[in-house]
C-alpha positions as CSV (number, residue, x, y, z in Angstrom):
1,M,57.8,131.9,88.5
2,N,62.0,131.9,89.2
3,A,63.4,128.7,90.6
4,V,64.7,129.1,94.5
5,F,68.5,128.1,95.3
6,V,69.7,127.9,98.8
7,V,73.3,127.1,99.2
8,L,74.5,126.1,102.9
9,G,78.3,126.9,102.8
10,G,81.0,129.9,101.6
11,G,83.8,127.3,100.9
12,Q,85.1,126.2,97.6
13,A,82.5,124.1,96.9
14,G,79.4,126.3,98.0
15,V,80.7,129.5,96.0
16,Q,81.4,127.5,93.1
17,A,77.8,126.0,93.1
18,A,76.2,129.3,93.5
19,D,78.2,130.8,90.7
20,S,77.7,127.7,88.3
21,L,73.9,128.0,89.4
22,R,73.7,131.6,88.1
23,A,75.9,131.0,84.9
24,L,73.1,128.1,83.9
25,D,69.6,129.9,85.5
26,P,70.3,133.9,84.9
27,H,66.8,134.4,86.6
28,S,66.8,132.4,89.6
29,L,66.9,133.6,93.1
30,I,70.2,132.4,94.9
31,T,71.1,132.7,98.7
32,V,74.5,131.3,100.0
33,I,74.3,130.9,103.7
34,D,77.6,131.1,105.7
35,D,78.5,131.1,108.9
36,E,81.5,132.4,108.8
37,L,82.0,136.3,109.7
38,H,84.7,136.8,106.9
39,H,83.8,137.3,103.2
40,P,84.3,133.9,101.4
41,Y,87.8,133.3,101.3
42,Q,90.5,130.6,100.0
43,R,91.9,128.1,102.8
44,P,95.5,126.9,100.8
45,P,96.9,130.0,101.3
46,L,96.6,130.2,105.0
47,S,99.6,128.0,105.9
48,K,101.9,129.5,103.5
49,A,100.6,133.2,104.5
50,L,101.6,132.5,108.1
51,W,105.0,133.8,107.4
52,T,104.8,136.0,104.6
53,G,102.9,139.1,106.4
54,D,99.2,140.0,106.8
55,I,97.5,136.5,106.4
56,A,93.8,138.2,106.3
57,K,95.0,140.0,102.7
58,A,96.9,136.5,101.7
59,A,93.6,134.9,102.4
60,L,92.3,135.8,98.6
61,P,88.7,135.9,98.2
62,L,86.7,133.2,96.3
63,R,84.7,135.9,94.4
64,S,84.5,139.1,95.1
65,T,82.2,141.4,96.8
66,E,81.3,143.0,93.3
67,F,80.7,139.5,91.9
68,F,77.9,138.7,94.4
69,R,76.0,141.8,94.2
70,E,76.5,142.0,90.2
71,R,75.3,138.7,89.9
72,G,72.5,138.8,92.1
73,I,73.7,136.4,94.7
74,R,72.2,137.1,98.3
75,L,75.2,136.1,100.5
76,L,74.3,135.8,104.3
77,S,77.7,136.0,106.1
78,G,77.8,135.1,110.2
79,A,74.4,133.4,109.4
80,R,74.1,129.8,111.2
81,A,71.7,127.4,109.6
82,C,70.6,125.5,112.5
83,R,67.4,123.0,110.7
84,I,66.2,122.4,107.6
85,H,62.6,121.3,107.0
86,R,62.5,118.6,104.6
87,D,58.9,118.8,104.1
88,A,58.5,122.6,103.9
89,R,61.7,122.5,102.0
90,T,63.3,125.7,104.2
91,V,66.2,125.9,105.9
92,E,65.7,127.5,109.5
93,L,68.5,130.1,110.8
94,S,69.6,130.4,114.2
95,D,68.1,134.1,114.4
96,G,64.7,132.6,113.2
97,T,64.6,133.8,109.7
98,V,63.3,131.2,107.3
99,V,64.6,130.7,103.8
100,P,62.7,128.6,101.4
101,Y,64.1,126.7,98.7
102,D,63.4,124.6,95.4
103,A,66.6,123.3,95.6
104,L,69.4,123.0,98.4
105,V,72.7,122.6,97.9
106,I,74.5,121.4,101.5
107,A,78.5,122.5,101.1
108,T,79.2,123.1,104.9
109,G,82.7,121.4,104.4
110,A,84.9,120.0,107.3
111,R,86.3,120.9,110.8
112,A,89.6,120.1,112.3
113,R,89.4,117.0,114.4
114,L,90.3,117.9,117.8
115,I,93.2,116.2,119.4
116,R,92.7,113.7,122.8
117,L,95.6,114.7,124.8
118,P,95.3,116.1,128.5
119,G,96.6,119.7,127.7
120,A,94.9,120.3,123.9
121,D,93.0,123.4,125.5
122,L,96.2,125.3,126.7
123,P,96.8,128.7,125.4
124,G,99.7,128.0,122.6
125,V,97.9,124.8,121.0
126,H,96.1,125.6,117.4
127,Q,94.8,124.4,115.1
128,L,94.9,125.5,111.4
129,R,91.4,125.2,109.2
130,T,90.0,128.9,109.2
131,L,91.0,132.2,108.7
132,T,90.2,132.8,112.6
133,D,92.9,129.8,113.4
134,G,95.1,131.6,110.9
135,L,95.4,135.2,112.5
136,A,95.6,133.0,116.1
137,L,98.6,131.3,115.1
138,Q,100.3,134.0,113.0
139,E,100.5,136.3,116.3
140,E,101.9,133.3,118.0
141,L,104.6,132.6,115.4
142,R,106.0,136.6,115.7
143,T,107.9,135.8,118.2
144,A,108.4,131.8,118.8
145,K,111.3,130.1,118.2
146,S,110.1,126.5,118.2
147,I,106.9,124.7,117.5
148,T,105.6,121.2,117.2
149,T,103.3,119.7,115.1
150,I,101.0,116.6,116.1
151,G,100.5,114.5,112.7
152,A,102.4,114.7,109.8
153,G,99.6,114.8,107.3
154,F,99.6,117.5,104.4
155,I,99.1,120.9,107.0
156,G,101.2,119.4,109.7
157,L,104.1,119.2,107.4
158,E,103.7,122.1,105.4
159,V,103.4,124.4,108.8
160,A,106.6,122.6,110.3
161,A,108.6,122.8,106.7
162,S,107.9,126.3,106.5
163,A,108.7,127.2,110.1
164,L,112.4,125.6,109.3
165,Q,112.9,128.1,106.5
166,H,112.0,131.0,108.7
167,G,114.6,129.8,111.4
168,I,111.8,128.2,114.1
169,E,113.0,124.9,115.7
170,S,110.4,122.2,114.1
171,T,109.2,118.9,115.5
172,V,106.7,116.8,114.4
173,F,105.4,113.8,115.9
174,E,103.4,111.0,114.2
175,M,101.9,108.1,115.4
176,Q,102.1,106.0,112.1
177,D,105.5,104.9,110.9
178,R,105.6,106.6,107.8
179,I,104.6,110.3,107.1
180,L,101.4,110.8,104.7
181,G,100.5,108.0,105.2
182,R,96.7,107.8,104.0
183,A,97.8,109.8,101.2
184,V,101.3,108.9,99.5
185,T,103.1,105.6,98.4
186,P,105.7,104.3,100.7
187,Q,108.3,105.3,98.2
188,M,107.1,109.1,98.3
189,S,106.6,109.1,102.0
190,E,110.2,107.7,102.4
191,W,111.8,110.2,100.0
192,L,110.0,113.3,102.1
193,A,110.7,111.9,105.4
194,R,114.7,111.9,104.1
195,K,113.9,115.4,102.8
196,H,112.4,117.1,105.7
197,R,114.9,115.4,107.9
198,S,118.0,116.8,106.2
199,D,116.0,120.1,106.0
200,G,116.7,119.9,110.0
201,M,113.4,118.7,110.8
202,D,112.9,116.7,113.6
203,L,110.6,114.1,112.5
204,R,109.5,111.6,115.2
205,L,107.3,108.1,113.7
206,S,105.6,106.1,115.6
207,T,105.8,108.1,118.8
208,P,102.7,108.9,120.1
209,L,102.3,111.4,122.9
210,E,100.9,111.3,126.6
211,R,100.1,114.9,126.9
212,I,100.4,118.8,126.5
213,E,102.4,120.4,129.4
214,A,101.9,124.3,130.5
215,G,104.5,126.2,132.2
216,N,104.6,128.5,135.2
217,D,102.8,131.3,132.8
218,G,99.9,128.4,132.2
219,R,100.7,128.7,128.2
220,V,102.1,125.4,126.4
221,S,105.6,124.6,127.7
222,A,106.4,121.0,126.5
223,V,105.1,117.5,125.1
224,I,105.6,114.6,126.5
225,T,105.6,111.6,124.9
226,A,104.1,107.9,125.8
227,K,107.7,107.3,127.0
228,G,108.2,109.7,129.0
229,E,110.4,112.1,127.0
230,R,110.0,115.6,127.5
231,I,110.1,118.3,124.3
232,Q,110.2,121.8,125.2
233,T,107.9,124.1,122.8
234,E,106.4,127.3,122.7
235,V,103.7,126.7,120.0
236,V,101.8,123.2,119.1
237,V,99.8,123.0,116.3
238,A,97.5,119.7,115.8
239,G,96.7,118.4,112.3
240,V,95.4,115.2,112.9
241,G,92.7,115.1,110.2
242,A,89.3,116.4,109.8
243,L,85.9,115.5,110.5
244,P,82.7,116.5,107.9
245,N,80.2,118.9,109.0
246,S,76.9,116.7,108.3
247,E,75.3,117.0,111.6
248,L,72.7,119.4,109.9
249,A,72.0,117.0,107.0
250,E,71.8,113.5,109.6
251,D,69.1,115.8,111.7
252,A,67.2,116.1,108.7
253,G,67.2,112.6,108.4
254,L,69.7,112.4,105.6
255,H,71.8,109.4,104.9
256,V,75.2,110.2,106.9
257,D,78.1,107.6,107.1
258,D,81.6,109.7,107.8
259,G,80.0,112.3,105.7
260,I,76.5,113.1,104.0
261,V,76.0,110.1,101.4
262,V,74.9,110.9,97.9
263,D,74.5,109.1,94.5
264,E,76.5,109.3,91.5
265,H,75.0,112.8,90.5
266,L,75.8,114.5,93.8
267,R,72.2,114.2,94.7
268,T,71.0,112.7,98.5
269,K,68.0,110.4,98.9
270,D,65.6,113.7,98.9
271,V,64.9,114.6,95.8
272,A,65.3,118.7,96.3
273,I,68.8,118.2,98.2
274,W,72.3,117.9,96.6
275,A,75.6,117.9,98.8
276,V,79.2,118.6,97.8
277,G,82.5,119.4,98.8
278,D,84.8,118.1,102.3
279,C,81.3,116.9,103.7
280,V,80.0,114.5,101.1
281,R,80.8,110.7,101.0
282,F,80.1,110.0,97.1
283,P,80.5,106.4,95.0
284,S,83.9,107.5,93.4
285,H,84.4,106.4,89.5
286,F,88.1,105.7,90.1
287,T,88.2,103.9,93.9
288,G,85.0,102.0,92.8
289,S,83.6,102.2,96.4
290,P,82.1,105.4,98.4
291,S,84.7,108.0,99.5
292,R,85.1,111.4,100.7
293,L,88.1,113.7,99.5
294,E,89.3,116.8,100.4
295,S,90.8,119.0,98.0
296,I,89.8,122.3,96.0
297,Q,89.7,120.3,93.0
298,N,86.6,117.7,93.8
299,A,84.9,120.8,95.6
300,T,84.9,123.2,92.6
301,D,84.2,120.1,90.6
302,Q,81.3,118.7,92.4
303,G,80.2,122.6,93.0
304,K,80.0,122.6,88.8
305,T,78.6,119.4,88.6
306,A,75.7,119.5,91.2
307,A,74.6,122.7,89.7
308,K,74.0,120.8,86.4
309,N,72.3,118.4,87.8
310,I,69.9,120.7,89.8
311,V,69.0,122.8,86.3
312,A,68.7,119.9,84.8
313,A,66.5,117.8,87.3
314,L,64.2,121.3,87.1
315,R,64.3,121.5,83.3
316,G,63.4,117.3,82.9
317,E,66.7,116.3,81.6
318,S,69.1,113.7,82.4
319,P,71.1,114.1,84.9
320,E,75.5,113.9,85.1
321,Q,77.7,111.5,86.9
322,Y,80.3,113.2,89.0
323,V,83.3,111.4,86.9
324,A,86.5,114.4,87.4
325,V,90.2,112.9,88.1
326,P,91.1,113.7,91.5
327,W,94.1,115.8,91.9
328,F,96.1,117.3,95.0
329,W,99.1,119.5,95.5
330,S,101.1,120.6,98.4
331,N,104.0,122.5,99.1
332,Q,106.4,120.6,101.5
333,G,109.3,123.3,101.8
334,R,110.7,123.7,98.8
335,E,109.2,120.7,97.2
336,R,105.8,120.7,95.2
337,L,104.4,117.5,95.4
338,Q,101.2,116.8,93.2
339,I,98.9,113.7,93.1
340,A,96.7,112.9,90.0
341,G,94.2,110.3,90.8
342,V,93.1,108.3,94.1
343,G,93.8,104.7,94.8
344,G,92.9,102.0,96.9
345,S,94.9,99.4,99.0
346,G,95.3,96.9,95.8
347,A,98.4,98.5,94.6
348,D,100.4,95.8,92.8
349,S,103.4,97.4,90.8
350,V,105.1,100.8,91.7
351,V,107.1,102.5,89.1
352,V,109.6,105.3,90.0
353,R,110.5,107.8,86.8
354,E,114.0,109.4,88.1
355,Y,114.8,112.6,86.6
356,G,117.7,113.6,89.3
357,D,118.0,117.1,91.3
358,G,115.3,116.3,93.4
359,K,112.5,115.6,90.1
360,F,110.6,112.6,90.0
361,S,107.4,110.7,89.5
362,V,105.8,107.8,91.1
363,F,103.6,105.4,89.0
364,V,101.2,103.6,90.9
365,Y,99.2,100.3,88.9
366,E,96.3,98.3,90.3
367,S,95.4,95.2,88.5
368,E,98.1,96.4,85.2
369,K,95.7,99.6,85.2
370,L,97.5,103.3,86.4
371,T,95.7,104.6,89.4
372,V,97.6,107.2,90.8
373,V,100.7,109.5,89.6
374,E,102.8,111.1,92.2
375,S,105.3,114.0,91.0
376,V,107.5,115.6,92.7
377,N,108.7,119.1,90.9
378,A,107.5,117.5,88.1
379,P,104.5,119.2,86.9
380,A,104.6,118.3,83.2
381,D,104.1,114.8,84.5
382,H,101.3,115.5,86.7
383,I,99.6,117.4,83.7
384,A,99.9,114.4,81.5
385,A,98.7,111.9,84.1
386,R,95.4,114.0,85.0
387,R,94.7,113.7,81.2
388,I,95.6,109.8,80.9
389,L,93.5,109.3,84.0
390,A,90.9,111.4,82.6
391,T,90.4,109.4,79.2
392,G,91.5,106.1,80.7
393,G,94.5,105.8,78.3
394,H,97.0,103.0,78.8
395,L,100.8,103.6,79.7
396,D,102.9,100.6,79.8
397,P,105.0,100.5,83.0
398,V,108.2,100.2,81.2
399,L,107.7,103.6,79.3
400,A,106.5,105.1,82.8
401,A,109.9,104.6,84.3
402,D,111.7,105.9,81.3
403,P,112.2,109.9,81.8
404,A,113.2,110.1,78.2
405,F,109.6,108.6,77.1
406,P,106.9,112.3,76.7
407,L,103.9,111.0,78.5
408,K,102.0,113.2,76.2
409,T,102.5,110.8,73.4
410,V,100.1,108.6,75.2
411,L,97.1,111.0,74.7
412,E,98.1,111.2,70.6
413,P,95.9,109.2,68.3
414,T,97.6,106.1,66.9
415,A,97.9,105.8,62.9
């Protein structure tokens, strides 16, 4: 009898899991259940396509319609799973349909964290997580002359920097004392903050807001700081992080702790259920502690690994640990930021490799071990760093700081 696989979620992790399952098991029955009405699409282009025409066309499909048909993968778009019946191994949809499974992959992703401010529900206040969000925001930006971003994370800064490039006055509010505080080193935060400000961004750190204020037309017209300062704006974008969509798993009795908890093989405590992507907390090979990562790389690699382990389990074979090197990227205005690795809070050495003309890398060491490399406009450094981290190669900090030293030689075998 052919195996029956069900994937909950049509994002990067879910579609990759279905793709890999089909490659590994040509005869299985695979169903992808996606609650979005749109065909599965790539999310990263959303923040960039806001300014470049038709955002719906720019949101490139993860796989074509023909792919699903030719591979025999059933795609249920606009279908919402409302309950997992673990004993019966079925998924119940909101319309009453019951879908059975031999193995279930939960890839429900994450949603934008809502801002807790008076006025957050006013017309003109947006978030950017889905294609629907992007379409609504793009319509506002066609005529806007000013925009305010709440939160100096990746999305908030990307939107704000792009707005400046298109002649829109841009203000960013951040409660913490530096930008990208949870993602990059203080050295990188400081450099990017200086760059954004030199480009004209009004970047206000350590500045909490009190409320969002409406104008006479009922739309957002200003934000008010905790100190009472009033800043006029036509559009507000909230970029204050994301929350894992783990409620379905929690209701099914699976372990949830800021994400669906899985083991090193991406399996939940239920032997028939795996979980992948932004909704998952997994034991990180690199941090040495449970982690939840929101990145295309993590979603893709976890989808591949989970598929391998599902098929291995059905065949009675040994599973594979998830050990992929984490990496991230972001366009910060005209600067391209790339990060390889992920560190904890124990950095004891930070080395800067400076090339000049806005091209450099930051190497982070913990207990004399290289853990993270942040690169601006230095793609060769980024690629080399990913390979070094993957192989556990040693890079002397003195050599890391020398722009003349070819990083690729670290990967070459010694005589």
